N, C-alpha and C positions, 0 to 999 in steps of 0.2 A: 266352534260357529268355524263352517265353510270345513268340517270334517274332522277339525283335530287332529290329533296327534301320531295319526298315521302317516310318515314319509318316506318317502323311498328317493333315491339317488340325490348325490350333490354334486352341485357346482357353482365353483366362483368364475364369473363371467369375465373374462380375459379376451377376450374378440373385439373387432374393429367393426362388427355390421352395426350392432342395437346402439341406439340412443347412449349418450356420455354416461348419465346417469346411471347405469346398471350396472356399468365394470364396476369390478369390485364387491361386486353382491352376493351375498350367497342365496342362488334360488334350490328350492327341491320338491319333489311333484308330491302331492297332498292324495293320497290313492281314496278317501273316501269324499274328499271335498272335488275331486275331478280337477283339479287345476296345479298350478303351480305355486309355489307359497315363496317371498321375496323378503332376506333378512336383511336387517341396514346393519350393520359392523360396527361396534366400536371399541375403543380401547380401552378398558380396565383394569388397572393392577398390572400382572402380571400373565393378562390373556385378554380376550374379546368376549363381549356382549354383544346380541344381535336382537334388535327392535323389528316387530313386524312392520313389514310394507305394504303397500298396497297391494296385491295378488292382481301379477299381470298377465297370467293367461289363464282363461276358467272356459273351463267346453258344459254342452247340457248335452251331450253324449252319456248316457248311463253306462256304456259300453268300454270307455277308458278307467284305462289303469294304468298311467304309468308306472314306467320301472327307474329309468334313466333319463337323464344327458347331458349335452356335450355338447362344445363350439367345433366348428371348424374351419377348413382354410379360408372360408370367404366372411365367417364372423355369425354363420345362421347357426340355430343348433337344432341339434337332433333330437329328438322324444322319441325312444321304445316303450310302444303301448301292448301292454300284454293283452286289452281290448277281449276283457269276459264279463261275466254281469258279479261273479262273488268274488271277493276276496279271503279270505281264513276258510268261509263255509259254501259248498258249491250246491247251487241248490238244483242247476239245470242240468250238472255234466260242464266236465272240464271239457271248451271248447282249443281246438290242438292247433288249429288252421287261422284263426282268427288276427293273429297278432300284426300290428302295424307299424309303420316309422312315421313318422311327421318331420318336417322341417320347418321353422321359424326364423324368418328374414324381416327383417325391417327394410322396408323401399325396396329398391332393387340393387344385391348386393355386388361387387364389384369382384372381378374376377382377379386372382393373385398372377401376376406374371412372373413370380418365381421360378417354375418348369420342377424338371424334374430333381430332386432332390441329391438322388445317389449320383447325378453328373456333376454337380459343383463341386468346387475347388474350396478348401482349408477356410481363405480368406472370405470366400464368400458367404460360407456358415456360420462362420463367427461375426458378420454382417448381419445375418438372421437376428443374432441376439438381443436386437433392435428393434425389430420389426414392433408395429403397434399388435399383431393379434399374437399372444402367447403364444398358440396353434404352433407356429411357425416356427419359435425357439423353442420347442419342443421337440418338434421333428430335426430340427437340424441336432441338437444333443445326440438324439437317438442315433443318425449317422455317423458325427464322429465320434459317439461311446461304439457302435460297429464296428468304424477304423479302426480303431485304438485294438481292439481285443483279437482284431485280424493281426497284428502285429504291425500297420502301415504307419511310416512316418507320419507326425504329426504336429511338427515344430513348429512351421508358420501358423497353427491353428491355436497351440500352447502360445506363441508370443502376441496373438492376434488376442487371446481373452486374457493373458495378463495388462497388456496396454487397455483394454478396454475395463476390467476392473482396477486401474489404478485412477484412469484418468477420463471416462465416463462420470458423471455430477448426480446423474441417476441413480437413486439406490434400488431399483429394480433392477435396472440393466448391470449391476454392481452384483446383485445378487446370482440375478441368471448368468454370468459368467464364471464367478466362484463355483456354482454347481457343474457346471460342465468341466471347467477345471479337474473336480472333485472324482466325476465321472469318466475320467478320461485317462487319470492317474497322475496329474499332472500338479497336483495339491499334497505335498507330501509333510508331514509331522511342523518343517521348521518354515514353511511359510504360514499353516494355518495357527500355528503360535504367533506368529506377529499379527495375523488378525487379532487376537485377544484383545489389542490394544486398536482397534481401529474406532473413530469417532462416530460409527453409526454403529447403531445398541445391534442393529440385525443383523450384521454382520458379524460383530462378538458373538451374539445367540449361535449362528450357524456354524460360525470356526467351533468351537467348544460342541455342535451337535456333531458334528465333519470329527473331529478329535477321535470324540468316544462312541460313537455308533457302530463300529466294526469291534468294540471290548464284548465278552458275553455278558450277557445280562445275569447280576444276580447270581452267577458262581466261582466269584474271584474272592473265595472265602480265604481268610485268614491262616487256611493249614495250608496252602498248597503252595508248589515250591516259588521261590522268589524269579526265577529263572525265567516262568512262561513270559511269554513275548506282550501280551494283555497288560502282565501284572507288573512287567516293570516298566511299560508304557505309561499306566497310570503314576505311579509313586514318581517319575523323573518328571509330571505335567503336576504333580499336586501342590508345589508352591505356587502356581501359576493358576490355580484354581483359586485354592484359599485364598491368595490377593486377591481375584474376582468378585468371593464371595462374601470377604470385608468391605472393598471398595469401591464396588459397581453399583452405581445407581437407579440402572433399569431393572425393570421388572420379570422381562422375558429373559434380561440375561441369568438373572439369580433364578430362574423357572427352569433355563436349560441348566444351568447345576445341578438345580435340585435331585432334578431325572437323571442325571449323570451319578449321582448317588449310588441306586441301585448298581451301576457297571462297577465301582472301584471296590477295589479288596475292602471287606469290612475291616479290616483295622486300619484303613484310611481314611475311612467316611465321617469319624466323631471331629476331627480335624479341620474340614469343609462345614459338616452342619453346624458345628458350634458360631462359625461366623453367618451360616445365613439365618440360624434362629435369633438374632441379635438382632436383626433389622425391623424396629419399632412399629416401621410403617406398614409392615405387609401383616400384622397382628390381625386384620379383617382381610385379607388376600384369600377368595377363595381355592386356591389352586395350591399355594407354598406352604403352608402348613402340612397340607395333608402328603404333598410330594415329598416333602423332608421327611417327614415318619414313613413313608412305604419305606425308604432307603434307611431311616435305622431298625427297622424293626430284628434285622441280625443280630444287629448289636444288641438287644437285648438278652438274647440267647450267650452270648460270648462274651461282653465284655459288658456287663450291669454298673459297672461302676463309670464306664463313658456314658452314659444316659443322664448319669446325677451332673456330670460335667455341662454337660447341654442345657438339662433341665433349669439349674441355676442361674444359666446367663438367658435364658429362653425370652422375649418378650412376645410370643407367638401363645395366645391363651390354650389353642384348640393340642397344638404339639406340646404342649405342659402335661394336660389334660392324659393326651396320650399314654404319654412316658411315666406319668405318675400310677395311670391304671397298669402300666406293663408291668412296674417294679411293685406294684401290689402283689400282682398274680403270682409272684413268689414268694410274697409274705411267709409263710408258712416255712420256707425252704432256707430264704436268705432271706432275713429283716433289713440288713444293715442300710444296702443300697437308698432304701424310703426313707430310713432315717437320716441319713446323713441329706436327702433331696428335704425333709422337713425343716431340717436344720439350713437347711442353705438359701433355699429360695424365699422370695417376700411373697410368690405368687397364691398364698395358701388355699383362694377359694376355688382356682382350677385344679390344684393337687390335691383338693379335699372332695373332688367334681368326680377326678379319675378315681381315688381309691374308693368311694361309695360306688360306681360306676363294676368295679375290679369286683368287690363284697357282694353285687347284689345276688341275691338267695343264699349267702352265706350263713350259716345261724350261730357260729363263733369265728371270728379271727386270733392271732396273737397280736397284741398292743405295741404297737413301736415305742421304740426306749423314749421319742422325744415329743411322744404326742401327749403326757399331759401336758409339757409348758406349753404348746400351739395352743391347745385349749384357754391358759389360763390367757393366754397373749390377746386372744382374738374375744373372748369373753366381755369386753366393754368396746371393743371396735366394729364388732361381724353384724354381718346385715342377718337381718331375721331370717332370710330365707339360710345362709352358711349358718349363724349357731343353731336351726333345724336338725342340718345337715352332720355338724358336727356332735350334737347329742346321739343323732342315730347310730351313726358310728362311734362313740363311746357303749354303748351297748351293746353291740359288736364285740369290740376290744372286752366284755365281760362286766362294764362298771356298774357297781349295785347302783349308786345315787344318781345314775343318770339316765337309770331304768325308773325309777323311782318320778323322777321327772317329766320323765313320759307319760308314765300313767297320769299325774294330775293334769297335764296336758290334754290327754284325751278324754277325760271325765271332768272337766272345767268349760260347764255350758256357757261362759263367757267369754273363751279364747275364740280364736281364728278357726272358721270351719275348714278352714285349709290345713291347718296347723293339727286341728283334732286328726283330720285325715288321717293328717302322715304317722301320726304320732300311734294310732290305731294300727296302720299297717307296719310300722316300729315291733310294739309288742306281739304282731303274728307272725311278722317274721322268728322274731326271738321265742316264740314261744313261751309268754312271759307266765309263771305259775298260776298268776289267777287270771288265764286269758277267759276262760270260760265264763266266770261272772264280771268279764267286765263287758262281753260281748252282748251277753244277753242283758246288763243295763241299757245300752248302745242300742240293743235292737227298737225300742221305742223314740230312737231319735233320728227323723226324718235327715236322709242326706248321709248320714254315720252308718244307717243301720246295713246298707247295701254291703262297707266292710265288716260290720259285725257280724253280719251273714256267714261270709265269707271266713271269716276267722272260726267259728262253731263249726265248719266244713271239715275241719281239720280233727276235730274228736267225733271219735267212732260210738255217736249214740243214738240209736234209733228214737229215743226222747225229742232230741234235734231236730230231727225233723217237723215234729207236730208241731215244735215250740213253733220252727220258719213259718210254717201254714198258717199257724195261726196269727202270727204279723205281718201278712200281707198287708192289709188295712193299713199299717201303720206305714206304707213305701209310696214314697211318689210316684207316679203312673212312668214317670220317665225313666225309672232305674227298677222296674219289675222285669227286666231280663236279667238283672245280675244275680238277684232272687231265683230265679226260672235254671239261672247255671248253677248257683251252689243246691238245689233242689234235687237237678240229675245229677249230681257228682257221685251219691252213693245211691246202691239200691231201695236202703229204709229210707231216707227222704223223697225218693223218686214215688215210692210206696204211698208215702204220706201222700204228696202232693196229687197222684192220679185217687186217691180218695178225698181229697178236696174238691177235687172239679166233680167226680161221681155226684159229689154231693151239695153241688151250685155253691159250694163257697169260694171256691176261685172260676173265673170264665175260663172257658174251653180254648178260648181265641188266645190267651195268654201263654201260652206251649205254641213253641215256634216247631218250622218242619225239623229246624238244627236240634233244640231239646229232645223232641223223639226220636231220632237218629241215636243223642246220645243214649236214652232209658234202653234202646235195639243192643246198642252195643255190651249191658248186661250180661245179654245172652242169656236171659233170666225168664225162662217161658212161660211164668205165671206175670209176669211183669209186661212182657211184650201182648199176652191174650188183652189185659186191665186197659192198654196204654191202647190196641184197636178197640173197643169196647170205649171207652171217653172219648176219644180222640180222632183215630184213625189208622189206616192203613201206609204206609209208605211202601213201594213196590218198587223189587230189586232190577226184573227185567229189561234191556230198553226193547223186547218187542211189545212190552206191554205199555209201553210210553207213546208208541208211535199211536195207536187211538187216539191217547189224551191230546198230544199235539193237534191228531188233525180235526178232533172237538172244536179245539179253541180255534183254529184257525176258521173253521166252518162259523164259527160265534162273531169272531171279529172282524164283522165286515169292512170296506172302509165307510161305510155310512155306519155303522154302530161307532164306529170311532170318532168320527166326523162330530157326536153328539156326547162327546164322553166326558165326563169332568176332570179335564188335565188338573187342573189346581188340588183336585182331590185326592190324583192320581201322584204329583209332589208329596203331596201327606203322605200317603204308604209308602210313596219309596221313601223320603225321609225317616218311616218307623219301619222298615220291613229291608231294604238294601243298605241304607248310605253309612251304616258301620263295615263296610267291606270296602264300597265299593264310592268311586268318586264321577260325580254328572257336575258339568259348568262347573268345576273350581271347589265342591263341596262334599264332604262324604270324607269316605275313611281310607288306607291305605294297603289293606290285607289282600285288596283283589284287583282284579286289572282295571285300569280306569276307562268308563264308557263314554266318554264324551264323544270321541275320535271315534269310535267301532261302527257298525255296522248297524246299528238300530233303526234305523229307516226302515229296515226288511224285515218282516213279521215273522219269516220263518227261523230267522237269524234270532230272534229273541225269545221266540218259541223254544227252539234247540236249546238251548241255554237252562233256560229258567223251568222247563217239566227236566230235563236229562241235563242236569249242570256236570255228571260221572262220564256222558260220554267220550269226551276228549278230554284229559286233565294233564297238562305239565307239571312236571315236576317239581315247581316252586310250589304248585298251590293244592300238592295231595295233603291230605289229611293224616295223622297221624292220631292212635286211640294211645294216650300215657295211663297206665293202671300204678298206682302210689302202693307205697305199703301199707300208709295206712289205712286202705282200701276203698279211695275217691279214685274217680276214672274221670280221667280227661278227655275232649278231644280238640285237635284243632291243627294250626300249623308250626312245626319247626321251625323258629326264627332266628335262632342266635346258639351257639353251643362251644363252651370251654369246656377245660379239661374238666373242671369242678361241677358244671351247671349244664342246665338245658334252660329255655327260653321258649314258651309254650304262646302261641297266638291262639286265644282262644274267640268267639265270636262277642266277648264281652269285655277281655281284659286283659293283659299280659303279663302271663305269673312265669317267675322264675326258680327252678326247683333244683333241692344238688341232689346229681347224680345217682347218689348214695340212698335217695329218697324213694327210686323209683325200680320199681319190680319188673315190669317189661314196656317195649316200646312196641306197637303195631304199625307198620305204615299200608295205609291202604290206600288201593287204585283207585281211589274216588276224589270227587274235590271235597273242598270245605264249604263249599255252594249247598246250603240242603235242599233236601228234593220235596216235592207233596208242596211247594207253594203258593198254585195254583186251588188247590182243596182249601187250604188254609185261610186264603183271603178271600174265596167265594166268586158270582161272576160280577157284581156290579164292581168293587175294589181292583179287579185284574183286571175289567176292561178300564178304568179313570189307569192303571198302572201300565198297561202298554199304551196307550194312547200319550203319556204322558212322555213316556221312555221313544216314542217313534215322533214327535214332535221337536224340530231343529233350532227351539228359541227357549230361552228360560221362560216360565210361568209364574205367580205370584202365588203362594202358599194360600189356603182358605185363613179368615179373618180370624178365625176361633184354634188353628194350627199354630203361630204365627208367637 
């Protein structure tokens, strides 16, 4: 609502002209909404969260494209306006001379009587650190810093700032003085170290930041000489930092320490990390587990035993999970650290989750020596989810009994459907000896049959294509897309699909433009010809698409769109677009969120729908993966490890071992398929466009709910 997610510029208002309730609030310019949004900042754990407040500034001028806002000496706010009709896509040309600057004030702003800051004495500049308008404090700091850089004596300024820091009761004033002491070189290591014990958590936090900010980021490896000044400074300060990590009750302080981990020599990081991970109160903190882990990543490369020590006392589930995942990645080269962690930690739920994440896509892995004891220990107390995970991992570790248990669950008609799906996927991932027979049997079971079809796709036999086509009526309509994804993964399967469409056994509309492009990627002339005969053509040339855009623009007049069925358009959206895109908080994350895009612009929509590959970000380029077993998959590479690739297709996320990949082709085209308007037809296209251009959510049709 009001423009969605496209925010530009940022200002925490600390001026003295606007009403008092705006002070300390975060404002950003909302490009598509032609307004300023305000966020009410609230402390939460080691950081802050923002709650959306009432938009304070709104304009009806369609040319407003605000870029930046800042307050000035009288407390008024200046807004830089690009002033154009386009955002990401320019439809009427780029306007170079229409920019504007607005100034927004409340009442009659008072003119400052400070005068020229360059002519003020040091004590007068220090006094400005108590000014109600932060602008003057910053200008005074700049002037004092410039004088310090030029070699001018600042004895009076240093004395005044030290006195201000020590005696002023206002924490903000203390911080202002501290920052300026730092910029003029008057806050040495001894002074800042003393502030590590200051009563104010904000002062302690900034003391850590100012002490460590000059140290190189993630370059002080344990192999560097100990004579380096930064390394020496870090090691000298370690006892104080470790003590703070153990005893300080402030989340802000602990976040500053966690951030400083990446500036410490790698050999020194475990000592501080051990204290930080022991704070159970931070278990659900949104920042600390991740920041601590980022600092520990190099430790896993040079000292995995230290990760075990940290993991053994870790009270942060996410950090424990990542430690287990990292140790598991080296399981084939060095399994001892993971084995030690399994023996020493009681957080087995998080550890097994980390192990499972690390071996995703692996067919086999060496079994840790402690695994059998851990499995027995958890047999009677584990949750159903943990038991399933343990069973699946046991299969990867080569336990034949576990594989038999998994088969029983997959074939048990009375078992939980989720457990059966998980069990069947485990059998597929591990290429169970009788996988074909199991999958063929489960093709008859609705909601299991998409996974069974996926398992059959691993077997190169043309007869399976005919079997999958025959099973089409057994699939729930919501899972046709998954069946189609399997049928277009092999040329022989695709031929069976096209034959069935030609014979009227499968509706033509079941094939999406993405499926059609997948068939074309086989580069088989006979298949491509058959596709054109039974489904239609996909145009490659951008020039060919311009007439199509013009045709739709002429057809979709404001009057036509006004009479469209927006509810039906939402149903079409859910069936064709929501797999990848989010709108009003619903949908997938594969493509950009469209809620705040320029979707009220018909040109913008048509250009992206008809010609999605005209401009493609590297993040959304399509990759064609040729597997050694003969399958061809189209999607987007979403993750890579030394051993596996994870491919996000239109219907699922697949992780495959690199050894199974024959060839990768990255194409300069979008994952979003072309040909959507032709596939939808005039009525559905009209309803979809009307729904997308509508600025409020509409209900689904009753039959679609």
